[in-house]
Structure formats: structure tokens, C-alpha cells
VEXZA-154879 format. One record per residue (C-alpha): z, x, y; residue number from 1. Coordinates in pm, 1 decimal. Example, Ala and Ser with C-alpha at 12.3 -4.5 7.8 and 13.67 -1.06 7.14 Angstrom:
2
+----------+----------+----------+-----+
:       zz :       xx :       yy : num :
+----------+----------+----------+-----+
:    780.0 :   1230.0 :   -450.0 :   1 :
:    714.0 :   1367.0 :   -106.0 :   2 :
+----------+----------+----------+-----+
***
This chain:
439
+----------+----------+----------+-----+
:       zz :       xx :       yy : num :
+----------+----------+----------+-----+
:   2537.8 :   1894.9 :   1209.6 :   1 :
:   2304.2 :   1973.7 :   1486.6 :   2 :
:   1906.9 :   1985.8 :   1427.4 :   3 :
:   1614.5 :   2106.2 :   1602.2 :   4 :
:   1325.4 :   1963.5 :   1504.7 :   5 :
:   1014.2 :   2209.7 :   1453.1 :   6 :
:    724.4 :   2000.5 :   1316.6 :   7 :
:    698.1 :   1672.3 :   1063.5 :   8 :
:    699.4 :   1674.6 :    678.7 :   9 :
:    438.1 :   1524.0 :    487.3 :  10 :
:    604.9 :   1215.1 :    466.3 :  11 :
:    660.5 :   1195.4 :    855.3 :  12 :
:    999.6 :   1281.1 :    825.6 :  13 :
:   1146.7 :   1524.3 :   1127.1 :  14 :
:   1169.3 :   1843.1 :    984.1 :  15 :
:   1375.1 :   2149.3 :   1133.7 :  16 :
:   1646.5 :   2393.9 :    978.3 :  17 :
:   2025.5 :   2351.1 :    969.0 :  18 :
:   2313.4 :   2503.3 :    743.6 :  19 :
:   2030.4 :   2745.4 :    594.0 :  20 :
:   1857.5 :   2467.2 :    453.8 :  21 :
:   1539.5 :   2289.4 :    542.3 :  22 :
:   1637.4 :   1956.1 :    700.8 :  23 :
:   1447.1 :   1630.0 :    667.4 :  24 :
:   1546.4 :   1366.4 :    935.6 :  25 :
:   1357.3 :   1023.2 :    905.5 :  26 :
:   1258.0 :    900.9 :   1290.7 :  27 :
:   1319.8 :   1263.7 :   1419.7 :  28 :
:   1034.5 :   1394.9 :   1646.8 :  29 :
:    927.7 :   1738.1 :   1690.3 :  30 :
:   1079.5 :   1870.5 :   1990.0 :  31 :
:   1379.8 :   1664.6 :   1970.9 :  32 :
:   1737.3 :   1772.6 :   1915.6 :  33 :
:   1955.7 :   1548.3 :   1691.9 :  34 :
:   2256.5 :   1498.1 :   1558.6 :  35 :
:   2184.7 :   1427.8 :   1124.5 :  36 :
:   2386.6 :   1189.1 :    936.7 :  37 :
:   2333.1 :   1364.1 :    583.7 :  38 :
:   2232.7 :   1101.1 :    310.7 :  39 :
:   2146.8 :   1330.5 :     55.5 :  40 :
:   2246.2 :   1706.1 :    -24.4 :  41 :
:   2107.1 :   1961.0 :   -269.9 :  42 :
:   2097.2 :   2347.0 :   -251.8 :  43 :
:   1781.0 :   2378.1 :    -31.0 :  44 :
:   1748.3 :   2081.1 :    149.6 :  45 :
:   1989.9 :   1807.0 :    354.7 :  46 :
:   1823.2 :   1460.2 :    407.1 :  47 :
:   1919.0 :   1212.4 :    623.7 :  48 :
:   1915.0 :    942.4 :    965.9 :  49 :
:   1951.9 :   1018.0 :   1336.4 :  50 :
:   2370.7 :    967.8 :   1420.1 :  51 :
:   2221.5 :   1036.6 :   1777.0 :  52 :
:   1945.2 :   1197.9 :   1953.1 :  53 :
:   2070.2 :   1494.9 :   2225.4 :  54 :
:   1725.7 :   1567.0 :   2325.9 :  55 :
:   1441.3 :   1300.2 :   2351.7 :  56 :
:   1081.2 :   1313.4 :   2273.9 :  57 :
:    981.4 :   1175.4 :   2630.5 :  58 :
:    728.9 :    997.2 :   2474.1 :  59 :
:    908.5 :    792.2 :   2255.6 :  60 :
:    736.5 :    456.7 :   2206.9 :  61 :
:    977.0 :     83.9 :   2267.8 :  62 :
:    993.7 :   -102.7 :   1995.5 :  63 :
:   1201.1 :   -420.7 :   1870.0 :  64 :
:   1286.9 :   -290.9 :   1557.6 :  65 :
:   1722.0 :   -350.6 :   1525.5 :  66 :
:   1739.0 :   -108.4 :   1214.6 :  67 :
:   1629.3 :    206.6 :   1390.6 :  68 :
:   1821.4 :    550.8 :   1226.6 :  69 :
:   1954.0 :    301.8 :    971.7 :  70 :
:   1648.2 :    170.4 :    792.3 :  71 :
:   1384.0 :    472.8 :    689.4 :  72 :
:   1101.0 :    264.9 :    562.4 :  73 :
:    922.9 :    379.8 :    901.5 :  74 :
:    936.3 :    737.3 :    922.3 :  75 :
:    693.3 :    698.0 :   1249.6 :  76 :
:    859.3 :    442.7 :   1386.3 :  77 :
:    913.9 :    543.3 :   1739.8 :  78 :
:    613.4 :    761.9 :   1774.8 :  79 :
:    337.5 :    779.2 :   2021.0 :  80 :
:      0.2 :    593.8 :   1896.0 :  81 :
:   -151.0 :    925.6 :   1997.7 :  82 :
:    126.5 :   1147.3 :   1843.5 :  83 :
:     88.4 :    926.7 :   1494.0 :  84 :
:   -303.6 :    975.0 :   1545.3 :  85 :
:   -269.5 :   1346.9 :   1561.9 :  86 :
:    -31.0 :   1418.4 :   1289.9 :  87 :
:   -248.1 :   1163.6 :   1001.0 :  88 :
:   -563.3 :   1343.7 :   1102.0 :  89 :
:   -390.7 :   1634.0 :   1031.1 :  90 :
:   -293.1 :   1541.7 :    670.0 :  91 :
:   -624.3 :   1494.8 :    598.2 :  92 :
:   -757.8 :   1787.1 :    764.4 :  93 :
:   -498.8 :   1984.7 :    576.0 :  94 :
:   -616.7 :   1874.0 :    264.4 :  95 :
:  -1010.2 :   1940.5 :    290.1 :  96 :
:   -904.3 :   2306.2 :    441.2 :  97 :
:   -698.6 :   2334.3 :     90.9 :  98 :
:  -1032.9 :   2246.0 :    -52.8 :  99 :
:  -1271.2 :   2471.7 :    167.5 : 100 :
:  -1181.3 :   2499.6 :    538.8 : 101 :
:  -1612.7 :   2405.3 :    600.1 : 102 :
:  -1525.1 :   2071.6 :    477.0 : 103 :
:  -1315.8 :   1989.8 :    812.5 : 104 :
:  -1620.2 :   1976.8 :    972.9 : 105 :
:  -1702.4 :   1662.0 :    843.5 : 106 :
:  -1385.1 :   1462.8 :    934.9 : 107 :
:  -1387.2 :   1201.1 :   1216.4 : 108 :
:  -1146.9 :   1119.1 :   1431.7 : 109 :
:   -875.9 :    851.2 :   1288.2 : 110 :
:   -953.3 :    524.6 :   1340.4 : 111 :
:   -649.2 :    256.7 :   1410.7 : 112 :
:   -786.1 :    -68.8 :   1341.8 : 113 :
:   -483.3 :   -285.1 :   1337.1 : 114 :
:   -173.9 :   -351.4 :   1588.9 : 115 :
:    127.7 :    -83.4 :   1506.7 : 116 :
:    389.8 :   -399.2 :   1485.4 : 117 :
:    348.0 :   -727.8 :   1309.5 : 118 :
:     48.7 :   -669.2 :   1079.3 : 119 :
:    158.7 :   -595.9 :    702.8 : 120 :
:     78.9 :   -945.3 :    529.5 : 121 :
:    263.6 :   -872.6 :    205.6 : 122 :
:    660.4 :   -789.7 :    177.6 : 123 :
:    883.0 :   -669.1 :   -165.1 : 124 :
:   1266.3 :   -640.7 :    -29.6 : 125 :
:   1539.8 :   -616.7 :   -229.3 : 126 :
:   1864.0 :   -843.2 :   -237.1 : 127 :
:   2186.1 :   -676.0 :   -161.3 : 128 :
:   2558.5 :   -777.5 :      8.2 : 129 :
:   2610.7 :   -646.1 :    342.0 : 130 :
:   2886.7 :   -691.8 :    566.3 : 131 :
:   2997.0 :   -943.6 :    353.4 : 132 :
:   2680.8 :  -1136.3 :    335.4 : 133 :
:   2350.6 :  -1142.4 :    122.7 : 134 :
:   2034.6 :   -963.5 :    281.3 : 135 :
:   1704.8 :   -807.3 :    198.4 : 136 :
:   1642.5 :   -486.9 :    231.5 : 137 :
:   1461.5 :   -125.4 :    129.9 : 138 :
:   1626.6 :    164.2 :     12.7 : 139 :
:   1717.7 :    497.6 :    215.6 : 140 :
:   1467.6 :    761.9 :    149.9 : 141 :
:   1658.7 :    982.7 :   -126.3 : 142 :
:   1956.3 :    792.8 :   -220.1 : 143 :
:   1990.2 :    487.3 :   -409.5 : 144 :
:   2144.3 :    302.8 :   -123.5 : 145 :
:   2012.3 :     28.9 :     53.3 : 146 :
:   1972.7 :    -81.3 :    426.7 : 147 :
:   1934.6 :   -399.9 :    578.0 : 148 :
:   1562.5 :   -515.1 :    647.0 : 149 :
:   1570.9 :   -847.2 :    849.2 : 150 :
:   1338.8 :   -919.2 :   1114.8 : 151 :
:   1145.5 :   -606.4 :    977.4 : 152 :
:    918.3 :   -554.6 :   1263.7 : 153 :
:    589.1 :   -409.1 :   1068.1 : 154 :
:    615.5 :   -785.1 :    878.8 : 155 :
:    404.3 :  -1045.9 :   1025.4 : 156 :
:    632.8 :  -1254.5 :   1196.2 : 157 :
:    611.0 :  -1556.8 :    967.1 : 158 :
:    709.8 :  -1354.2 :    666.5 : 159 :
:    991.8 :  -1194.9 :    806.5 : 160 :
:   1117.0 :  -1534.7 :    924.3 : 161 :
:   1077.5 :  -1626.2 :    587.6 : 162 :
:   1241.3 :  -1391.6 :    435.3 : 163 :
:   1566.3 :  -1401.8 :    695.5 : 164 :
:   1586.7 :  -1808.1 :    575.0 : 165 :
:   1564.0 :  -1720.9 :    203.5 : 166 :
:   1863.8 :  -1457.7 :    251.4 : 167 :
:   2063.0 :  -1785.1 :    402.4 : 168 :
:   1948.3 :  -1997.2 :    117.0 : 169 :
:   2059.5 :  -1711.3 :   -116.3 : 170 :
:   2393.1 :  -1716.6 :     52.9 : 171 :
:   2471.4 :  -2051.2 :     72.5 : 172 :
:   2359.6 :  -2208.4 :   -256.4 : 173 :
:   2594.5 :  -1910.1 :   -378.3 : 174 :
:   2322.0 :  -1738.5 :   -609.0 : 175 :
:   2410.4 :  -1425.2 :   -812.9 : 176 :
:   2291.9 :  -1111.3 :   -671.3 : 177 :
:   2216.4 :   -762.8 :   -924.2 : 178 :
:   2413.7 :   -499.9 :   -913.8 : 179 :
:   2540.8 :   -242.7 :  -1164.2 : 180 :
:   2796.2 :   -528.1 :  -1338.2 : 181 :
:   2612.0 :   -848.7 :  -1261.5 : 182 :
:   2272.6 :   -988.7 :  -1355.8 : 183 :
:   2073.6 :  -1215.5 :  -1089.3 : 184 :
:   1872.7 :  -1195.0 :   -803.3 : 185 :
:   1660.1 :   -875.0 :   -769.6 : 186 :
:   1371.3 :   -902.5 :   -525.4 : 187 :
:   1175.8 :  -1132.2 :   -304.7 : 188 :
:    775.1 :  -1030.1 :   -326.6 : 189 :
:    637.9 :  -1247.4 :     -8.6 : 190 :
:    228.7 :  -1274.8 :     81.0 : 191 :
:     35.5 :  -1428.7 :    375.0 : 192 :
:   -311.1 :  -1464.8 :    378.2 : 193 :
:   -476.9 :  -1315.0 :    668.2 : 194 :
:   -747.1 :  -1576.2 :    712.4 : 195 :
:   -483.1 :  -1914.4 :    677.3 : 196 :
:   -146.8 :  -1768.7 :    754.3 : 197 :
:    -28.3 :  -1946.7 :    400.4 : 198 :
:    235.0 :  -1779.9 :    180.6 : 199 :
:    317.7 :  -1735.3 :   -182.8 : 200 :
:    668.8 :  -1663.5 :   -289.5 : 201 :
:    833.9 :  -1486.9 :   -575.8 : 202 :
:   1186.9 :  -1427.0 :   -709.2 : 203 :
:   1250.9 :  -1135.3 :   -924.5 : 204 :
:   1532.1 :  -1195.2 :  -1160.8 : 205 :
:   1693.3 :  -1041.1 :  -1467.4 : 206 :
:   1877.7 :  -1359.6 :  -1591.9 : 207 :
:   1718.7 :  -1569.3 :  -1819.8 : 208 :
:   1865.2 :  -1916.6 :  -1690.0 : 209 :
:   1593.2 :  -2001.9 :  -1419.6 : 210 :
:   1783.5 :  -2307.5 :  -1315.6 : 211 :
:   1973.9 :  -2240.5 :   -982.6 : 212 :
:   1669.5 :  -1990.3 :   -898.0 : 213 :
:   1420.5 :  -2259.4 :   -967.9 : 214 :
:   1561.0 :  -2566.1 :   -824.9 : 215 :
:   1592.1 :  -2323.5 :   -470.3 : 216 :
:   1224.9 :  -2228.9 :   -478.2 : 217 :
:   1192.6 :  -2596.8 :   -475.8 : 218 :
:   1401.8 :  -2637.3 :   -194.5 : 219 :
:   1166.2 :  -2343.4 :     12.5 : 220 :
:    870.8 :  -2533.3 :   -140.3 : 221 :
:    966.2 :  -2899.3 :     12.6 : 222 :
:   1088.8 :  -2742.0 :    358.6 : 223 :
:    896.0 :  -2386.1 :    447.7 : 224 :
:    553.9 :  -2550.3 :    566.4 : 225 :
:    369.7 :  -2223.2 :    523.9 : 226 :
:    490.2 :  -2174.2 :    194.1 : 227 :
:    243.7 :  -2326.2 :    -47.6 : 228 :
:    273.0 :  -2140.6 :   -372.4 : 229 :
:    623.0 :  -2040.0 :   -558.1 : 230 :
:    711.1 :  -1845.6 :   -867.5 : 231 :
:    999.6 :  -1661.1 :  -1070.3 : 232 :
:    926.9 :  -1307.9 :  -1232.0 : 233 :
:   1210.1 :  -1292.8 :  -1536.0 : 234 :
:   1235.2 :   -957.0 :  -1632.6 : 235 :
:   1478.2 :   -763.6 :  -1857.3 : 236 :
:   1802.4 :   -624.3 :  -1789.7 : 237 :
:   1722.1 :   -248.9 :  -1614.9 : 238 :
:   1377.6 :   -302.8 :  -1563.7 : 239 :
:   1243.3 :   -109.7 :  -1312.1 : 240 :
:    889.7 :   -206.7 :  -1290.7 : 241 :
:    882.6 :   -433.9 :   -968.4 : 242 :
:    605.1 :   -646.1 :  -1116.5 : 243 :
:    719.8 :   -644.2 :  -1513.9 : 244 :
:    841.9 :   -947.5 :  -1708.0 : 245 :
:    758.6 :  -1330.5 :  -1761.3 : 246 :
:    616.0 :  -1511.7 :  -1470.5 : 247 :
:    711.5 :  -1872.5 :  -1403.3 : 248 :
:    499.6 :  -2066.7 :  -1172.8 : 249 :
:    808.4 :  -2290.3 :  -1039.4 : 250 :
:    523.0 :  -2521.6 :   -838.0 : 251 :
:    199.8 :  -2560.5 :   -583.6 : 252 :
:    -64.2 :  -2346.6 :   -581.8 : 253 :
:   -106.0 :  -2032.1 :   -862.0 : 254 :
:   -313.2 :  -1835.0 :   -556.9 : 255 :
:   -416.6 :  -1777.2 :   -190.7 : 256 :
:   -769.0 :  -1755.4 :    -76.6 : 257 :
:   -800.6 :  -1484.4 :    134.2 : 258 :
:  -1130.3 :  -1364.6 :    317.0 : 259 :
:  -1277.8 :  -1049.6 :    411.2 : 260 :
:  -1622.0 :   -947.5 :    488.8 : 261 :
:  -1696.2 :  -1280.7 :    460.6 : 262 :
:  -1644.1 :  -1328.1 :    132.6 : 263 :
:  -1336.9 :  -1521.6 :      3.0 : 264 :
:  -1133.3 :  -1384.5 :   -280.6 : 265 :
:   -873.6 :  -1540.0 :   -485.0 : 266 :
:   -503.2 :  -1356.9 :   -458.9 : 267 :
:   -171.6 :  -1431.6 :   -736.4 : 268 :
:    171.3 :  -1368.6 :   -652.4 : 269 :
:     93.2 :  -1022.6 :   -874.4 : 270 :
:   -268.3 :   -964.6 :   -778.5 : 271 :
:   -335.6 :   -591.9 :   -515.3 : 272 :
:   -425.9 :   -704.9 :   -230.5 : 273 :
:   -424.3 :   -501.5 :     86.9 : 274 :
:    -97.6 :   -533.9 :    269.3 : 275 :
:   -335.1 :   -481.6 :    585.4 : 276 :
:   -664.1 :   -686.2 :    589.0 : 277 :
:   -735.0 :   -618.7 :    932.6 : 278 :
:   -748.8 :   -215.6 :    849.0 : 279 :
:   -901.2 :   -291.2 :    552.7 : 280 :
:  -1174.8 :   -514.2 :    677.5 : 281 :
:  -1279.9 :   -181.0 :    872.2 : 282 :
:  -1226.5 :     51.0 :    599.4 : 283 :
:  -1405.5 :   -175.3 :    369.6 : 284 :
:  -1711.7 :   -201.2 :    667.6 : 285 :
:  -1719.3 :    189.7 :    631.6 : 286 :
:  -1764.4 :    213.9 :    265.3 : 287 :
:  -2024.1 :    -71.3 :    234.0 : 288 :
:  -2219.6 :    155.1 :    484.6 : 289 :
:  -2155.9 :    459.0 :    317.6 : 290 :
:  -2302.1 :    305.8 :     -9.2 : 291 :
:  -2606.5 :    148.4 :    138.1 : 292 :
:  -2825.8 :    -28.2 :    -51.5 : 293 :
:  -2976.6 :     34.3 :   -420.5 : 294 :
:  -3071.3 :   -155.6 :   -811.0 : 295 :
:  -2740.1 :    -79.3 :   -948.0 : 296 :
:  -2362.6 :      2.9 :   -823.0 : 297 :
:  -2021.6 :     81.0 :  -1071.2 : 298 :
:  -1781.5 :      1.1 :   -878.0 : 299 :
:  -1399.3 :    153.4 :  -1011.3 : 300 :
:  -1097.0 :    -70.6 :   -952.0 : 301 :
:  -1194.8 :   -336.6 :   -781.6 : 302 :
:   -893.4 :   -554.6 :   -776.7 : 303 :
:   -978.1 :   -942.4 :   -705.8 : 304 :
:  -1339.2 :   -835.6 :   -545.6 : 305 :
:  -1232.7 :   -743.7 :   -167.8 : 306 :
:  -1558.8 :   -467.7 :   -200.8 : 307 :
:  -1703.9 :   -652.7 :   -512.8 : 308 :
:  -1808.8 :   -932.1 :   -379.9 : 309 :
:  -2006.7 :   -747.8 :    -31.9 : 310 :
:  -2120.3 :   -488.8 :   -278.0 : 311 :
:  -2329.5 :   -775.5 :   -464.2 : 312 :
:  -2517.1 :   -861.9 :   -144.6 : 313 :
:  -2671.9 :   -474.8 :   -124.8 : 314 :
:  -2744.9 :   -408.7 :   -486.8 : 315 :
:  -2954.2 :   -590.0 :   -775.9 : 316 :
:  -2688.1 :   -528.3 :  -1001.7 : 317 :
:  -2289.9 :   -491.6 :   -946.5 : 318 :
:  -2020.3 :   -349.2 :  -1268.6 : 319 :
:  -1699.1 :   -402.7 :  -1156.7 : 320 :
:  -1377.1 :   -193.9 :  -1342.9 : 321 :
:  -1055.9 :   -358.1 :  -1323.8 : 322 :
:   -753.6 :   -307.8 :  -1556.5 : 323 :
:   -558.2 :   -611.4 :  -1441.3 : 324 :
:   -580.4 :   -927.8 :  -1639.0 : 325 :
:   -518.7 :  -1140.1 :  -1347.5 : 326 :
:   -737.4 :   -962.0 :  -1087.7 : 327 :
:  -1033.6 :   -927.0 :  -1313.0 : 328 :
:  -1014.8 :  -1296.1 :  -1437.1 : 329 :
:   -978.7 :  -1417.0 :  -1091.4 : 330 :
:  -1320.3 :  -1199.9 :   -976.8 : 331 :
:  -1481.2 :  -1319.0 :  -1328.6 : 332 :
:  -1416.5 :  -1696.7 :  -1225.2 : 333 :
:  -1578.1 :  -1636.8 :   -855.9 : 334 :
:  -1869.4 :  -1428.4 :   -991.2 : 335 :
:  -1951.6 :  -1703.3 :  -1203.6 : 336 :
:  -1864.0 :  -2040.8 :   -970.5 : 337 :
:  -2112.8 :  -1767.5 :   -699.3 : 338 :
:  -2368.4 :  -1689.5 :   -964.1 : 339 :
:  -2360.4 :  -1335.5 :   -832.6 : 340 :
:  -2468.8 :  -1044.4 :  -1088.6 : 341 :
:  -2111.1 :   -879.6 :  -1137.9 : 342 :
:  -2041.8 :   -750.4 :  -1494.8 : 343 :
:  -1642.7 :   -751.8 :  -1454.0 : 344 :
:  -1509.1 :   -547.3 :  -1722.2 : 345 :
:  -1132.5 :   -538.8 :  -1756.2 : 346 :
:  -1029.0 :   -198.9 :  -1879.4 : 347 :
:   -856.4 :    159.5 :  -1735.5 : 348 :
:  -1113.9 :    330.8 :  -1561.1 : 349 :
:  -1019.3 :    661.1 :  -1747.5 : 350 :
:  -1141.9 :    449.8 :  -2059.2 : 351 :
:  -1435.0 :    298.6 :  -1985.7 : 352 :
:  -1617.5 :    530.8 :  -1678.5 : 353 :
:  -1836.0 :    763.6 :  -1908.7 : 354 :
:  -2004.8 :    446.1 :  -2129.2 : 355 :
:  -2048.6 :    260.8 :  -1847.9 : 356 :
:  -2206.6 :    521.1 :  -1651.8 : 357 :
:  -2459.9 :    598.5 :  -1973.8 : 358 :
:  -2515.3 :    235.2 :  -2021.5 : 359 :
:  -2554.7 :    118.8 :  -1639.7 : 360 :
:  -2734.9 :    408.6 :  -1478.6 : 361 :
:  -2611.0 :    308.0 :  -1141.3 : 362 :
:  -2739.4 :    535.1 :   -863.6 : 363 :
:  -2387.4 :    444.0 :   -672.8 : 364 :
:  -2053.4 :    444.7 :   -752.8 : 365 :
:  -1747.2 :    310.8 :   -516.9 : 366 :
:  -1382.8 :    399.5 :   -660.3 : 367 :
:  -1108.1 :    284.4 :   -507.5 : 368 :
:   -838.0 :    429.8 :   -700.6 : 369 :
:   -430.7 :    479.8 :   -695.1 : 370 :
:   -247.9 :    697.0 :   -449.1 : 371 :
:   -278.1 :    968.9 :   -718.4 : 372 :
:   -663.7 :    986.7 :   -724.3 : 373 :
:   -949.2 :    997.0 :   -944.7 : 374 :
:   -838.2 :   1234.0 :  -1167.3 : 375 :
:  -1001.2 :   1491.7 :  -1290.4 : 376 :
:  -1169.1 :   1313.2 :  -1606.3 : 377 :
:  -1305.0 :   1045.1 :  -1379.0 : 378 :
:  -1408.8 :   1265.8 :  -1131.2 : 379 :
:  -1572.5 :   1472.1 :  -1350.8 : 380 :
:  -1732.6 :   1169.4 :  -1525.6 : 381 :
:  -1887.3 :   1081.6 :  -1151.3 : 382 :
:  -1973.9 :   1437.4 :  -1079.6 : 383 :
:  -2178.5 :   1474.2 :  -1424.5 : 384 :
:  -2350.9 :   1188.2 :  -1413.6 : 385 :
:  -2729.7 :   1227.8 :  -1414.5 : 386 :
:  -2803.0 :    875.1 :  -1256.1 : 387 :
:  -2572.3 :    886.1 :   -938.3 : 388 :
:  -2683.1 :    992.8 :   -585.5 : 389 :
:  -2395.8 :    837.9 :   -370.2 : 390 :
:  -2040.4 :    840.0 :   -465.5 : 391 :
:  -1774.5 :    688.4 :   -199.2 : 392 :
:  -1439.3 :    752.7 :   -223.5 : 393 :
:  -1117.1 :    520.7 :   -107.9 : 394 :
:   -834.2 :    781.2 :   -118.4 : 395 :
:   -529.8 :    599.6 :    -73.6 : 396 :
:   -360.9 :    933.2 :    -31.4 : 397 :
:   -489.1 :   1237.3 :    159.1 : 398 :
:   -376.0 :   1514.9 :   -111.9 : 399 :
:   -567.0 :   1349.0 :   -400.3 : 400 :
:   -859.4 :   1500.6 :   -207.7 : 401 :
:   -747.5 :   1856.1 :   -313.4 : 402 :
:   -796.6 :   1713.4 :   -679.2 : 403 :
:  -1084.8 :   1454.2 :   -605.9 : 404 :
:  -1282.7 :   1674.1 :   -441.1 : 405 :
:  -1345.9 :   1998.0 :   -659.0 : 406 :
:  -1507.5 :   1865.0 :   -958.8 : 407 :
:  -1815.3 :   1714.8 :   -713.9 : 408 :
:  -1856.8 :   2046.8 :   -541.7 : 409 :
:  -1848.8 :   2225.6 :   -837.7 : 410 :
:  -2135.1 :   2062.1 :   -973.6 : 411 :
:  -2380.5 :   2086.0 :   -658.5 : 412 :
:  -2243.2 :   1749.7 :   -450.8 : 413 :
:  -2187.5 :   1785.0 :    -88.2 : 414 :
:  -1925.0 :   1586.5 :    121.2 : 415 :
:  -2145.5 :   1452.1 :    383.7 : 416 :
:  -1883.3 :   1207.7 :    546.5 : 417 :
:  -1501.2 :   1171.3 :    592.8 : 418 :
:  -1329.8 :    892.3 :    798.5 : 419 :
:   -965.0 :    865.9 :    800.3 : 420 :
:   -818.8 :    497.1 :    851.2 : 421 :
:   -451.7 :    407.0 :    966.9 : 422 :
:   -387.4 :    154.2 :    727.6 : 423 :
:     23.9 :    135.7 :    742.6 : 424 :
:    100.2 :    230.9 :   1108.0 : 425 :
:    432.8 :    358.6 :   1178.1 : 426 :
:    496.0 :    517.4 :    792.9 : 427 :
:    329.3 :    814.5 :    682.4 : 428 :
:     25.4 :    682.0 :    467.6 : 429 :
:   -314.9 :    747.2 :    559.6 : 430 :
:   -623.3 :    657.2 :    405.5 : 431 :
:   -974.6 :    814.8 :    343.8 : 432 :
:  -1309.4 :    682.7 :    298.8 : 433 :
:  -1584.2 :    983.8 :    196.7 : 434 :
:  -1917.3 :    990.0 :    106.1 : 435 :
:  -2048.4 :   1247.9 :   -127.5 : 436 :
:  -2396.0 :   1301.9 :   -233.3 : 437 :
:  -2592.4 :   1510.4 :   -444.4 : 438 :
:  -2781.1 :   1801.9 :   -325.5 : 439 :
+----------+----------+----------+-----+
***
């Protein structure tokens, strides 16, 4: 059926109406008329992909992706750069206005530090059979159907090439692929260091026999020049947590050395680290500028220390809170080796923040929470601290600002600066660095 696209949904899909329902169409642009191929139909919505463009956006960007209108991972795949910037800044502006329209005056222009393609240094893809062959792909929005991601252009060319050759190896080796009736390989996780180009590869499977998978990874290690470490993640049948299970080191190195802002971090196969290091560098530089210099700083959700180490150059002491045992351990080792005054506390921020603030009495807090944001409990603890004068908040999702800002504003803090960053081009994702100051 035909749909005229009026606007964009917050997730980047084109939005219109058809058959009395809201139609959400991936990669369709406002002003276009398209023929919709429905993937999911509910009482109020039609969700799907473009079968045909009848009225075309003249500013559509030329690109090299072979999976347009099939893969839905990049809803802004063909958007012009100015259109993408306008849409993403608009998402942040809408979140601020929901709290208080006056806050929008603090919003800066969006920054686009990386190229729109070839920026992603971490891939997580799912094995499937398509057209009689093994491929790696991603789920179509709103469905349990997998589509082919071969040669994905938002990945670095080296990662895209590795995954394509991996699919061929799996097919030629006759390895079982997990489906409803069969246990076998589920996912491939591949990470590439921004500074060196070296790679780690992890295969995820739900079968206890690792003999064949181990042999496959050993061959990859010996034949792929950039792959310097390989792992198996063995999960129980039915596990839906991508990083859960028993991690088996097959061979090579156990971590990559990554470098941001002049500091090296140890990044393991399951460590959280920015997938777009170029954008992360610009975003972290903005956070450091807002943090300034002082005696004591508390950092929440520190990861392996991409911000922690630069903060230790500016503050007399740093307390870093991180829940991941792998990441906290890596940061502790680096801090010890370098003789830095960094107290790493492995704990959930929600559990540790009140005691930490009372014990340390920091002047500054730097918080980089997951997409859901700080939450009222953590935001209230920070806003109520008697010692804090500045809080730097790195929001992974614009909408999180609607819940994270009010506890500060209600307690007399002001939003001094708000800088949005396009960290994942071609997607709807936008991250925001904000400075809150006690009035």
C-alpha cells in the first residue's frame, strides 16, 4: 500500500498514515511517497520497509550499502548530512523542552566528528541461513526475521571483510547454526582497535562441545593477519543475554590496547568501549573541558577508563565506580602500573553512589550511564550532595534527559551547557554532554 511520509519517528523511521493506522517505514524520508512492504501489523500500526519509492527525496544521499530497504539497522541510511543533523538535534531539543522550554537556549549545534560510513569499530551480528548459504545479519525492526549484513558499510572495511570471510569459513566447515531445532553458533562479536587496527574475534554458541568451533577460530588466528585474539562464549540453550555464559580463551592476546586522548586502555572481548572512537574522542574532550580541574572527582560507569585516566591528569584524586568485573579489573591494573591516584570500586552506581559521595566529598562528578540514564535515585543523590559544585552528564539517549534533569533543577542546579554529538551516523542515535552547576 502507498504511504506519504509526513515526519520521522524518534527511532528514525519515516512516519505516515495508511489504512487508518500509523505507518513506520525504515529508510523512508519526510515528503516521500512510498509503497510499504509490511513486516509487522498491529491494531494501531503498520511497520515495514520500502518496496518502491514513488515520490523521491531529491536530497537522498548516494551510498555503497547493498542492503537498502532490506536491513533496517540504519533508518537514516540515505539521509543527507544536514537532514540527519537537524533530526538528531531536534530530538535533544524536544527532550529539553519537555522539562522546561527555557533549557533549549543552552543547546549547542550538533557535532558530527566522524565520517557517516566506516566508523564502527565493534560488530555484533547473528548467524543465519539465507538463500541457501550462511550469512551474518541483524533483525528486521519489529520482527524475529534476520537479514543479510554482508559488507555492512558502517563497519570499518577490515571488520566487514573479516565477518564476510568468517561466514564463508563456517559454511565450508559445515558448522551447525543455531535455530529453533538445532544448537550451534549464534553470534559473532568482533572488535577493532582504533589506534592499531588489531582485532579480537568472539564466537557465541549454545553447545557445550567446542571442538569444531575452537578449530575454526585457531585457523582464523593463523590466517587473518589483523586478528590477534580469539574467544568462545558458551551459553545455555535459550539464553538471550548476548554477553552471558562461559568465556573460553582460544588463543592469542586476551585484550586490545586502545588509545583515546593520549591514554591507553586495555579492552577485552566483552568490555564496553565506544564503537565510534573518533566521535568518542570529541565527546570525551568536551566532558573534560566541562569537568575542569579540582581536588576530587567521582566518576560513575567508568568502564575500562577512557575518561578516568584523563580525569586523573586534572584532579588530585579520582574515584571510579564500575559494575563490570572485567572492566574494573582492567582499569585497576592500568592505574596501578602507572602509579595513578585512582580508587576503582567495583559496584553498581546505584548501590555505591551515596556512600562514595559522603566519604569522598568530591567537587565534581562525571557520569556516563547506560541508555536508560541515571535514574531518579542516582540523580537525586548527586543533586543533594553538599560537596558537589559541577556534574558532567554524558547521556546515551536524549530522552533520558527528561528524567535525569528534574532532580537537579528542583534542588537549585542550573543547566549551563548542552552539546549533542552524532556518535552513530545513519542511525537515530544521538549522545549529549551536559554541564550542571550548583547555583
